[in-house]
VEXMARSE-714427 format. One line per field, with one value per residue (C-alpha): residue in one letter; residue number from 1; x, y, z. Coordinates in Angstrom, 3 decimals, always signed. Each point is the difference from the previous one (the first is absolute). Layout:
rest = c(a,...)
nr = c(NUM,...)
xx = c(X,...)
yy = c(Y,...)
zz = c(Z,...)
//
This chain:
rest = c(x,x,x,x,x,x,x,x,x,x,x,x,x,x,x,x,x,x,x,x,x,x,x,x,x,x,x,x,x,x,x,x,x,x,x,x,x,x,x,x,x,x,x,x,x,x,x,x,x,x,x,x,x,x,x,x,x,x,x,x,x,x,x,x,x,x,x,x,x,x,x,x,x,x,x,x,x,x,x,x,x,x,x,x,x,x,x,x,x,x,x,x,x,x,x,x,x,x,x,x,x,x,x,x,x,x,x,x,x,x,x,x,x,x,x,x,x,x,x,x,x,x,x,x,x,x,x,x,x,x,x,x,x,x,x,x,x,x,x,x,x,x,x,x,x,x,x,x,x,x,x,x,x,x,x,x,x,x,x,x,x,x,x,x,x,x,x,x,x,x,x,x,x,x,x,x,x,x,x,x,x,x,x,x,x,x,x,x,x,x,x,x,x,x,x,x,x,x,x,x,x,x,x,x,x,x,x,x,x,x,x,x,x,x,x,x,x,x,x,x,x,x,x,x,x,x,x,x,x,x,x,x,x,x,x,x,x,x,x,x,x,x,x,x,x,x,x,x,x,x,x,x,x,x,x,x,x,x,x,x,x,x,x,x,x,x,x,x,x,x,x,x,x,x,x,x,x,x,x,x,x,x,x,x,x,x,x,x,x,x,x,x,x,x,x,x,x,x,x,x,x,x,x,x,x,x,x,x,x,x,x,x,x,x,x,x,x,x,x,x,x,x,x,x,x,x,x,x,x,x,x,x,x,x,x,x,x,x,x,x,x,x,x,x,x,x,x,x,x,x,x,x,x,x,x,x,x,x,x,x)
nr = c(1,2,3,4,5,6,7,8,9,10,11,12,13,14,15,16,17,18,19,20,21,22,23,24,25,26,27,28,29,30,31,32,33,34,35,36,37,38,39,40,41,42,43,44,45,46,47,48,49,50,51,52,53,54,55,56,57,58,59,60,61,62,63,64,65,66,67,68,69,70,71,72,73,74,75,76,77,78,79,80,81,82,83,84,85,86,87,88,89,90,91,92,93,94,95,96,97,98,99,100,101,102,103,104,105,106,107,108,109,110,111,112,113,114,115,116,117,118,119,120,121,122,123,124,125,126,127,128,129,130,131,132,133,134,135,136,137,138,139,140,141,142,143,144,145,146,147,148,149,150,151,152,153,154,155,156,157,158,159,160,161,162,163,164,165,166,167,168,169,170,171,172,173,174,175,176,177,178,179,180,181,182,183,184,185,186,187,188,189,190,191,192,193,194,195,196,197,198,199,200,201,202,203,204,205,206,207,208,209,210,211,212,213,214,215,216,217,218,219,220,221,222,223,224,225,226,227,228,229,230,231,232,233,234,235,236,237,238,239,240,241,242,243,244,245,246,247,248,249,250,251,252,253,254,255,256,257,258,259,260,261,262,263,264,265,266,267,268,269,270,271,272,273,274,275,276,277,278,279,280,281,282,283,284,285,286,287,288,289,290,291,292,293,294,295,296,297,298,299,300,301,302,303,304,305,306,307,308,309,310,311,312,313,314,315,316,317,318,319,320,321,322,323,324,325,326,327,328,329,330,331,332,333,334,335,336,337,338,339,340,341,342,343,344,345,346,347,348,349,350,351,352,353,354,355,356,357,358,359,360)
xx = c(+9.464,+2.790,+2.687,+2.661,-2.158,-0.722,+3.689,+0.836,-2.753,+1.045,+3.636,-0.925,-2.040,+2.700,+2.656,-2.087,-0.599,+3.691,+0.880,-2.553,+1.096,+3.667,+1.485,-1.933,+0.593,-0.505,-0.839,+3.395,+2.541,+0.011,+0.141,-3.173,-1.759,-3.670,+0.640,+1.664,-2.975,-0.579,-1.494,+3.323,+0.530,-3.558,-0.472,-1.535,-3.009,-0.740,+0.249,-3.767,-0.674,+2.499,-1.540,-3.409,+1.535,+1.530,-3.402,-1.559,+1.999,-2.075,-3.234,+1.291,+1.614,+0.687,+2.393,+2.157,+0.054,+1.724,+3.747,+0.828,-2.010,+1.486,+3.390,-1.687,-2.514,+2.775,+2.105,-2.925,-0.509,+3.623,+0.057,-2.941,+1.212,+3.815,+0.395,-2.708,+1.575,+3.391,-1.439,-2.330,+1.733,+3.655,+2.207,-0.843,-3.441,-0.763,-1.004,+2.008,-0.827,+0.054,+2.996,-0.241,+2.552,+0.677,-1.255,-1.948,+3.121,+2.134,-2.613,-0.155,+3.770,+0.146,-2.738,+1.936,+3.344,-1.531,-0.888,+3.594,+1.256,-2.353,+1.424,+3.549,+1.871,+3.497,+1.389,+0.643,-2.561,-2.837,-3.596,-3.371,-2.728,-3.111,-2.412,+2.299,-2.202,+2.116,+2.662,-0.372,+0.611,+2.734,+2.059,-0.454,+0.948,+3.025,+1.328,-0.597,+1.374,+2.528,-1.674,-0.611,-3.771,-1.819,-3.626,-2.734,-3.256,-2.691,-0.177,+2.406,-0.641,+1.029,+3.232,+0.902,-0.931,+1.993,+3.093,-0.186,-0.304,+2.848,+2.284,-0.983,+0.706,+3.393,-1.054,-0.146,+3.001,-1.884,-3.537,-1.356,-3.577,-1.550,-3.470,-1.669,-2.627,+1.001,-2.063,+2.476,+3.281,+2.862,+2.595,+2.067,-0.712,+1.817,+1.377,-0.885,+1.414,-3.263,-3.347,-2.745,-3.455,-1.538,-3.785,+0.338,-1.013,-3.599,-0.271,+0.652,-3.164,+1.519,+2.509,+1.423,+1.149,+2.050,+1.408,+1.050,+1.873,+1.771,+0.903,+1.424,+2.332,+1.320,+3.208,-0.376,+0.222,-1.126,-2.784,-3.116,-2.201,-3.346,-2.363,-3.436,-3.391,-2.517,-3.247,+0.546,-1.622,-2.561,-1.411,-3.474,-1.190,-3.631,+0.306,-1.142,+2.154,+3.090,-0.689,-0.529,+3.334,+1.983,-1.635,+0.747,+3.670,+0.120,-1.645,+2.154,+3.316,-0.221,-0.268,-1.435,-1.094,+1.384,+1.208,-0.482,+2.944,-0.367,+0.801,+3.476,+2.149,-1.890,+0.849,+3.642,+0.382,-1.755,+2.589,+2.878,+0.886,+0.718,-1.968,+2.361,-2.286,-3.443,-1.375,-2.499,+2.202,-3.085,-0.992,+0.737,+2.382,+0.295,-1.716,-2.757,+1.283,-3.205,+0.556,+1.869,-3.083,-2.218,+2.459,+0.221,-3.638,+0.768,+2.870,-2.374,-2.436,+2.880,+1.339,-3.451,-0.476,+3.363,-0.920,-3.318,+1.712,+2.710,-2.457,-2.233,+2.996,+1.040,+3.285,-1.064,-1.734,-3.747,-0.721,+2.502,-2.817,-1.758,+3.188,+0.773,-3.553,+0.215,+3.141,-1.613,-2.982,+2.393,+1.873,-3.268,-0.506,+3.591,-0.474,-3.192,+1.798,+2.748,-2.281,-2.212,+3.027,-1.384,+2.831,+3.765,+2.497,+2.972,-0.490,+3.678,+1.166,+3.683,+0.926,+3.096,+0.781,+1.392,+3.685,-0.927,-3.037,-2.834,-0.695,-3.258)
yy = c(-46.965,-2.193,+1.221,+0.129,+2.306,+2.205,+0.303,+0.777,+2.658,+1.606,+0.029,+1.599,+2.727,+0.645,+0.137,+2.394,+2.304,-0.062,+0.915,+2.849,+1.432,-0.746,-0.552,+2.369,+2.994,+3.471,+0.878,+1.374,-0.430,-2.471,+2.770,-0.956,-3.349,-0.533,-1.566,+3.279,+2.243,+2.470,+3.377,+1.787,+1.912,-0.786,-2.729,-3.010,+0.162,+3.536,-0.461,-0.360,+3.053,+2.062,-1.126,+1.119,+3.283,+0.556,-0.289,+2.275,+2.883,-0.275,+0.177,+3.342,+1.508,+3.352,-1.786,-0.971,+3.619,+1.020,-0.037,-1.010,-3.235,-1.210,-1.318,-2.365,-1.014,-0.850,-1.694,-2.283,-0.872,-1.033,-2.042,-1.923,-0.471,-0.076,-3.753,-0.788,+2.393,-1.656,-3.493,+0.574,+2.796,+0.376,+2.553,+2.927,+1.318,+1.701,-0.561,+0.201,-0.157,-3.527,-0.527,-2.730,-2.716,+1.166,-1.533,+2.057,+0.191,+1.239,+2.580,+1.237,+0.404,+1.923,+2.340,+0.613,+0.505,+2.560,+2.134,+0.327,+0.466,+2.970,+1.853,-0.283,-0.920,-1.493,-2.933,+0.933,+2.806,-0.105,-0.206,-0.174,-2.607,+1.749,-2.782,-3.009,-2.886,-3.117,+1.359,-1.905,+3.108,+1.200,-3.145,-0.032,+3.672,-0.307,-3.006,+1.743,+3.438,-0.552,+2.780,+0.026,-0.212,+1.121,-1.096,+1.266,-1.789,+0.694,-3.670,-1.530,-3.530,+0.984,+1.468,-3.353,-1.873,+2.385,-0.236,-3.798,-0.049,+2.519,-2.190,-3.170,+1.731,+1.198,+3.623,+1.213,+2.258,+1.798,-0.110,+1.444,+0.306,+2.255,+0.009,+3.360,+2.141,+1.389,+3.080,+0.759,-1.690,-0.262,+1.176,+3.187,+2.624,-0.496,-3.400,-2.196,-0.102,-1.274,-1.509,-2.219,-1.259,-3.059,-0.082,+1.276,+3.660,-0.978,-0.704,+3.651,+1.918,+3.084,-0.408,+3.449,-1.068,-2.978,+1.801,+2.882,-2.391,-1.682,+3.426,+0.974,-2.986,+0.120,+1.828,+2.887,-1.269,-3.506,-1.944,-1.708,-2.487,-1.373,-2.608,+1.237,-1.695,+2.324,+0.178,+0.734,+2.355,-2.765,+0.035,+1.499,+0.855,-0.114,-3.611,-2.364,-2.857,+2.203,+1.164,-3.578,-1.126,+2.896,-0.342,-3.727,+0.707,+2.564,-2.274,-3.015,+1.873,+2.406,+3.130,+3.191,+0.954,-0.474,+3.136,+1.025,-0.228,+3.737,+0.819,-1.519,+2.487,+2.898,-1.176,-0.645,+3.527,+1.449,-1.407,+1.297,-2.823,+0.475,-2.613,-1.674,-2.688,-1.448,-3.152,-2.780,-3.077,-2.192,+1.447,-1.885,-1.282,-1.245,-3.350,-0.262,+0.165,-1.677,-3.200,-1.451,+0.498,-1.824,-2.855,-0.310,-0.995,-3.725,+0.693,+2.031,-2.878,-2.366,+2.422,+0.639,-3.713,-0.049,+3.076,-1.555,-3.228,+1.842,+2.259,-2.976,-1.847,+3.043,+0.446,+3.310,+2.502,+0.551,+2.739,-1.218,-1.359,+3.380,+1.855,-2.382,+0.299,+3.812,-0.035,-2.231,+2.350,+2.925,-1.783,-0.119,+3.763,+0.649,-2.172,+1.870,+3.298,-1.092,-1.494,+3.104,+2.285,+2.145,-0.856,-0.335,-0.983,+1.341,+3.648,+0.992,+3.465,+0.980,+3.114,+2.030,+2.104,+3.285,+0.757,+3.300,+0.890,+1.432,+3.680,+0.709)
zz = c(+9.161,+1.382,+2.386,-2.732,-2.099,+3.010,+0.788,-3.623,-0.202,+3.270,-1.100,-3.302,+1.696,+2.579,-2.685,-2.100,+2.955,+0.888,-3.590,-0.046,+3.328,+0.514,-3.442,-2.240,+2.265,-1.423,-3.558,-0.989,+2.751,+2.850,+2.584,+1.842,+0.314,+0.694,+3.397,+1.038,-0.782,+2.818,+0.769,-0.099,+3.234,+1.129,+2.618,-1.715,+2.353,-1.223,-3.777,-0.467,+2.189,-1.972,-3.280,+1.280,+1.167,-3.442,-1.645,+2.614,-1.505,-3.162,+1.972,+1.280,-3.110,+1.628,+2.373,-2.989,-1.119,+3.237,-0.653,+3.561,-0.345,-3.296,+1.250,+2.479,-2.680,-2.491,+2.687,+0.910,-3.661,-0.505,+3.181,-1.415,-3.576,-0.019,+0.482,-2.543,-2.507,+0.414,-0.214,-2.937,-1.957,+0.939,+1.729,-2.303,+0.901,-3.301,-3.622,-3.208,-3.711,-1.376,-2.309,-2.684,+0.605,+3.561,+3.239,+2.518,+2.138,-2.901,-1.016,+3.572,+0.213,-3.280,+1.242,+3.223,-1.698,-2.329,+3.026,+1.161,-3.566,-0.361,+3.002,-1.322,+3.156,+0.263,+1.997,+3.608,+0.097,+2.536,-1.179,+1.735,-0.470,+1.321,+0.957,-0.385,+1.182,+0.580,-2.326,-3.266,-2.155,+2.357,-0.483,-3.767,-0.220,+2.310,-1.927,-3.342,+0.869,+2.773,+1.972,+3.727,+0.415,+3.133,+0.183,+2.277,+0.844,+2.578,+0.952,+2.535,-1.211,-3.529,+1.399,+1.560,-3.182,-2.200,+2.192,-0.025,-3.801,-0.378,+2.086,-1.847,-3.327,+1.230,-0.495,+3.600,-0.679,-2.781,+1.401,+3.226,+1.233,+2.625,+1.486,-0.399,-1.634,-3.381,+0.840,+2.799,-0.883,+2.517,-2.518,-0.273,-2.643,-3.317,+1.005,-3.009,-3.542,-1.439,+0.944,-1.344,+0.979,-1.609,+0.493,+3.574,+0.238,-0.796,+3.743,+0.862,+0.921,-1.616,-2.829,+0.631,+3.465,-1.167,-3.054,+2.270,+2.283,-2.920,-1.387,+3.394,+0.358,-3.583,-0.837,-2.467,-3.561,+0.962,-1.704,+1.304,-1.867,+1.107,-1.405,+1.078,+0.348,-1.694,-1.886,-3.682,-2.495,-0.727,+3.535,+0.321,+3.495,-1.142,-1.196,+2.812,-1.294,-0.058,+3.534,+1.216,-1.460,+1.461,+3.417,-0.083,-0.674,+2.793,+2.571,-0.834,-0.040,+2.960,-2.121,+1.500,-3.521,-3.508,-1.726,-3.618,-2.387,-0.600,+3.649,+0.156,-1.923,+1.512,+3.521,-0.910,-1.327,+3.021,+2.426,-2.147,-2.397,-3.672,-1.945,-2.471,-1.396,+0.563,-1.609,+0.655,-0.316,-0.380,-3.369,-3.242,-1.212,+3.601,+0.506,+2.644,+3.568,+1.226,-2.007,+2.975,+2.170,-2.485,-0.399,+3.777,+0.554,+0.131,+2.381,+2.179,+0.416,+0.708,+2.598,+1.467,+0.665,+1.754,+2.070,+1.043,+1.050,+1.929,+1.819,+0.836,+1.418,+1.994,-1.877,-1.571,+2.299,-0.122,-2.529,-2.611,-2.187,+0.044,-0.912,-2.868,-1.344,+0.199,-2.124,-2.618,-0.317,-0.278,-2.789,-1.950,+0.419,-1.066,-3.079,-0.920,+0.516,-2.376,-2.642,-0.138,+0.050,+2.828,+2.397,-0.229,+2.716,-1.939,-0.848,-0.041,+0.952,-0.092,+1.945,+0.775,+3.042,-1.373,+0.529,+1.586,+2.138,-2.017,+0.445,+1.777)
//
């Protein structure tokens, strides 16, 4: 091979890598580039150790069952995955039904806007996003409704990312983010005009605890909507394949344990809510929410090559390959859960806090 050919080949490879890493960016929004992948608030030298620590929880399942251990467990998970989620998925860390003729981004926005439409709030009112991530839903909902949205997340790195995105979107006057535990929120009683959770309360070790806190901070007469991750009526605990799928989802998404669809309304009523509506938004005529995962397999392998190159070069911290591979395996379990119908990430429950305290 002559020198001209070598130069041309090297230039082509370098140009391709640059396009993969620097131009292509994230799947939906150019909020995070591959060369910026990190371990969140974790020192880059400790990413691998924290990944190993995360998996150690599953070797000691009773540790996950202890409520006091779950916040640190979830915080570690989101330090590890937040950058990869932003790069490979977008700023909204949730699923939505596929809508014919609409892009993934458009379908996501419609799903988010429906949440705020359901709680019937007005422009200028204050609403809570319980488990806001980096604020993708918050920004869509604030822009759509004109409400002031206050988000809470356990992860400090997500707070900084959300605030940066809010400012870039010109929505910092409508959107605020605080770092805290939604099981013990730093908000006054009866201080919000509405609230929503989008695929977030699944991280709570006890659903009653988080629903109680949301009930506390809502004004009487206000509405709360949640999209819950649950097992459906088709799930069979005696079926080894079903169990494998659900355990795979739990391990790959920092869940202390998936709940059954039948538990949700019961818990809501127990803490004092009136249940207005309950529906699995994944059921027909909705189109499969997992189709995006299946279509993303080629993108995964493209991204995995990039991650391997970046970790080898020392740009991405050691452990990034393991985290990315974990998320791909989890995507397979999620797809199987959707195809078999034993799992849904969008069991919607709409609740109302009574105008007057219930008599005991």
